[in-house]
N, C-alpha and C positions, 0 to 999 in steps of 0.2 A: 504494500500500500504506500503510495507516494504522498508526501505531505506538501501542502501548499506553501510557497515561498512569498514573503512580502517584498515586492519590488519598490525600491526607494527612488530610483532614477536611472538615468543612462550613464554609463561609464564614459568619461571624457577622453579616455585613451583608445578604447577599441569599439565603443558603441554598444557593448553588451549591457544586460540588465544588472544593476547593483541591487543585491538582496541583503536583507537583515539576517544576521546570524546570532548565535548565542554570545559571541564575543565582540560583535561590532557589525561592520558592513564590508561586503566584498563583491567584486565583479564575478559574474557567473563563469567567466573564463579564467578565474584564479582558483581553480580547483584541480584536484588530481595530482599525479606525479610530475607532470610537465605542464604547468599552467602557462597560458599564452598571454596573460595580462598581469600587471603588477599591483593593481588596485586592491588594497586590503586595509581598511580603516578601523582602528580600535574604537570600541563603544565608549571608552573613558579616556579623555585626553586632559592632561593637566589637572587631575583629580576632579574632573567635571564630567558628568554623564551627558553624552550628546543625544539629541533627539532626532527623529526621522526628518523633520522639516529643516533643521540646521544642516544635516548631511545632504539633503536634496539641494539646498542652496549652495553648499560648498561644491557639489558636483557640477552644478550649472555655471557658477561664477568663478570657481577655482580659488576664491578668496572671500573670507567672511570675518566680520568684526563681532566678537562675542564677549560678554561679561561673565563673571562667576568662576573663573579658573582659580586654583588655590595652590599655594606652595605647600611643602611638607609640614610647615609650621602652622598652616591654616590661614595665612594671609591671602585675601582674595585680590584678583587683578583682572583687568580686561586684556585681550590680545587679539591679534589678527591671525587667523589660521589660513595657511596657503597650501594648496595641493600642488606639490612639485611634480615635474615631469617624470621623476623616477618613482612616483607613487607615495612618497613620504609626505607627512604633514609637518609643515614648518610653522613654528610660533614666531610671529614677527611683531615687534613693538614699534618699529619705525615705519611710517607711512609716506614720508617725503622729506623735503628740505624746507627749512624755515625761510619764508620770503624776506624776513628782516635781516638775519645774520648768517644764514646758510647752515645753521646747526640742524640736527635731526629732529623731525617732528615725531613725537612718540604718543602712543595711545595711553590716555589716562582715564580714570574712572568718570570724571566729569568733563574733561576737555582733551583735545589733542595739543600737547605742550611742547615747546622748544626744549631740547636737551640742555641748552645753555642757561636755563632759568637760574640754577644755583651756581653758575660759573662766576666766581668772585672777580676774576680779571675782566671779563666782558659779559655781564649778565644780560639776558634777553627775556622779556616778559610776554613774548608773542604766544597767543593761545587761540585755538578754535574751539569754542564751546560746543559740546555734543548736542545741546538743546538750545536752539535759538528761536525765539518767538513761538515756542510750542512745537517747533519742527525738530524732530530727532534726526540729526545729520547722519547720512549714510557714509560708509567708508569711501565710496566712489566720489561723493560730494566733497569730503575732506581732502582727498587726494587731488581733486580738480582745483581746489583753492590753493594748494601747495604748488601745483604745476602751472596753472593758467591764471591764477589770482582772481578768478571769478567763476561762478557756477554757470553752466551752459544754459540752464533753464530757470524759470521762476519756481520758487518753492512755496508751498502752502504753509502759512503761519496764522497765528491766532492772537487777537487783541484780548485785553483783560475782560471785555464784555462777552467774549466768545465768538465774535464775528471773525470771519476768515478774510485774509488778504494775501496777496502773492507778491513776492519780491525775489530778486536775485541776491546772492551774497557775493561780496568781493573783498579783496584786501585793500585797506585804506592807502592813500597815496604815500604816507610815511611808512607803510608796511609794518605798522605796529598793532593793528587790530582788524577784525572782520566787521564790515559795515553792510547794511541793507541798501540795495540800489534799486 
């Protein structure tokens, strides 16, 4: 009697079905003595249980920003998971370069911050808040601000009274902050 397998998404490497297993997620072509695909993702990454929707997004976009990872000491942190070409999952804290000083922009719990924030010789306070005007910034939008200094489209935001408005986000002319345009 054959059991039914839960299909999570398509493998970005070979196009096969990615199925849920007791230990995580794997491509249907990553089975047997001579597997033809490298995709095999653990169900727990960084002391955090992954869910099916997150894995589906990781398969589709190859990169995802998530909160709730934990060190062995129990300290939680956000990170970017990237699906590398060799099938490995990379934890990346750096998403781009600081428009102001050229330092690394790192993922923080409330903002994407410049790595030179605590640099006593040349401090930099540049940050991209993860929530601006009620809009939760995506990883792609934060990267776009670091690379192009402006979002390509308008983002939906909310006023205090709950009404919706749309604005683009951009880096200010002095490259010290993010402004609504």
